[in-house]
Each structure stands twice: as structure tokens, then as C-alpha cells.
C-alpha positions in Angstrom: -32.3 25.6 88.6 -30.4 25.9 85.4 -26.6 25.4 85.4 -24.5 26.2 82.3 -22.1 23.4 81.8 -18.7 23.2 80.1 -15.9 20.7 80.1 -12.4 20.4 78.7 -11.3 17.0 77.6 -8.2 15.3 76.3 -8.7 15.3 72.5 -11.7 14.3 70.5 -14.0 12.1 72.8 -11.1 12.0 75.3 -11.0 11.8 79.1 -12.4 14.6 81.2 -9.9 17.3 82.2 -12.1 19.9 83.9 -15.8 20.5 84.5 -17.7 23.7 85.4 -21.3 24.5 86.2 -22.3 28.2 86.3 -25.7 28.6 87.9 -28.3 30.9 86.4 -28.7 32.5 89.8 -25.6 34.5 90.4 -26.1 34.2 94.2 -25.2 30.5 93.9 -21.5 29.7 93.8 -20.3 27.9 90.6 -18.7 24.4 90.5 -15.3 24.1 89.0 -12.8 21.2 89.3 -10.0 19.7 87.4 -9.0 16.0 87.0 -5.4 14.6 86.9 -4.6 13.2 83.5 -1.6 11.2 82.6 -1.1 11.8 78.9 -2.4 15.0 77.6 -2.5 15.6 73.9 -0.2 18.3 72.5 -3.1 20.6 72.0 -4.4 20.2 75.5 -0.8 20.7 76.9 -0.5 23.9 74.9 -4.1 25.4 75.3 -6.1 23.8 78.1 -3.6 22.9 80.9 -2.0 26.4 81.1 -5.4 28.0 81.8 -6.6 25.5 84.4 -7.5 27.5 87.5 -7.9 24.6 89.8 -5.5 22.1 91.3 -6.2 18.8 89.6 -7.6 16.1 91.8 -8.4 12.4 91.3 -11.5 11.5 89.2 -13.0 9.9 92.3 -12.8 13.1 94.3 -14.1 15.3 91.5 -17.0 12.8 91.0 -17.9 13.0 94.7 -17.7 16.8 94.8 -19.8 17.0 91.6 -22.5 14.8 92.9 -22.6 16.6 96.3 -22.9 19.9 94.5 -25.9 18.6 92.4 -27.6 17.2 95.5 -28.2 20.7 96.8 -30.8 21.2 94.0 -34.0 19.1 93.8 -34.2 19.5 90.0 -30.8 20.6 88.4 -31.0 21.3 84.7 -27.7 21.4 82.9 -27.4 23.4 79.7 -24.4 22.7 77.4 -23.5 23.7 73.8 -21.6 20.5 72.9 -22.8 16.9 73.2 -19.6 15.7 74.7 -20.0 18.0 77.7 -23.3 16.3 78.5 -21.8 12.8 78.0 -18.8 13.6 80.2 -21.0 15.1 83.0 -23.2 12.1 83.0 -20.3 9.7 82.9 -18.7 11.4 85.8 -21.5 10.2 88.0 -20.7 6.5 87.3 -18.9 4.8 90.1 -18.6 1.3 88.6 -20.5 -1.3 86.6 -24.1 -0.8 87.4 -23.4 1.8 90.1 -23.7 5.6 90.1 -23.5 8.5 92.7 -27.0 9.2 94.0 -28.5 12.4 92.5 -31.9 13.8 92.3 -33.7 14.1 89.1 -31.3 15.7 86.6 -32.0 17.0 83.1 -29.8 18.1 80.3 -30.4 20.5 77.4 -28.2 20.9 74.3 -28.2 24.3 72.6 -26.5 25.4 69.5 -24.8 28.8 70.1 -24.5 29.4 66.4 -28.3 29.5 66.2 -28.9 31.6 69.3 -25.8 33.8 68.9 -24.1 36.2 68.9 -22.0 34.2 71.4 -20.4 35.9 74.4 -16.6 35.7 74.2 -15.0 33.6 77.0 -12.7 35.6 79.2 -10.3 32.7 79.2 -10.9 30.4 76.2 -10.5 26.6 77.0 -11.1 27.2 80.7 -14.3 25.4 81.5 -15.4 27.9 84.2 -15.0 30.9 81.8 -16.5 29.0 78.9 -19.5 28.1 81.0 -19.9 31.7 82.1 -19.8 32.8 78.5 -22.5 30.2 77.6 -24.6 31.6 80.5 -24.3 35.2 79.1 -25.1 34.0 75.6 -28.2 32.1 76.6 -29.5 34.9 78.9 -29.0 37.6 76.2 -30.7 35.4 73.7 -33.7 34.8 76.0 -33.9 38.6 76.7 -34.0 39.3 73.0 -36.7 36.6 72.4 -38.8 38.1 75.3 -39.1 41.5 73.6 
């Protein structure tokens, strides 16, 4: 199944703050978690932290929950609109040097919303769950237009 991925991170190429997967199938619950960070940037403090809608947890706990969520699907396909979202999602699965959480075959797709637009507006900008839902709406609308 396809999952629309979004993350929030602490500045350019910074540490992961929150991660969301919104399934294509609305009957499947989304995944959304936040990670404790020690030194948020001023921008993150002003724009991302106030709209977190999850109690931040340790990275290890979020990693375990993320891997467990993905294990429910034999072939998860994660769609993102920013390269760092993919990098942070993949990096979250790493448990240590040479080790990672066991996951089934996972694939990633990077799309450019400026090309497929018009983009759906996020109900809560800089909240990974709402941004992933907006990406889902944008992609599904574009696919519907292309199918005509």
C-alpha cells in the first residue's frame, strides 16, 4: 500500500522532530509520532513545536513504533515530496552500526508537488500528520486528473 510521508526536522538536514504516514486507504489508521529534541532552532521553536499533536517520545520508542507499523504491510511504498523526508524515515530504522529494525520490502517515491500541483493546503502547516494528509490529497487529485 502507499503511505504519504512527511517529517518535521530541526533546521536544514537536522534531527527528526516528527514523522507521519498517511495511508492511501482511509480505512487504515495513520502513523504519527514526535521525538524529544534538546536544542530546537528558533524557527522550529516558533513554527513546528507549537503544532505538534503528539507527546514527544524517545527516538528508540518512535523507531520501534515506526518499524512495527510498517511490518503490518508486506510491501509498504512511502511517497514524499522532499528528499530529507525519505532520508529521515530510512535513517529512523537504523538501530546501530550495521543494524536496523527488521522490515519487509519497503520502497520510496519522491514527487515534486510543484509539477503535479495544485497542491492541497495543509490544515495545520508544519505538522507532519496534516502535511502528509495534504500530500495524499494532492497526489490523489493529480492521479484523478491524469486518469481522465
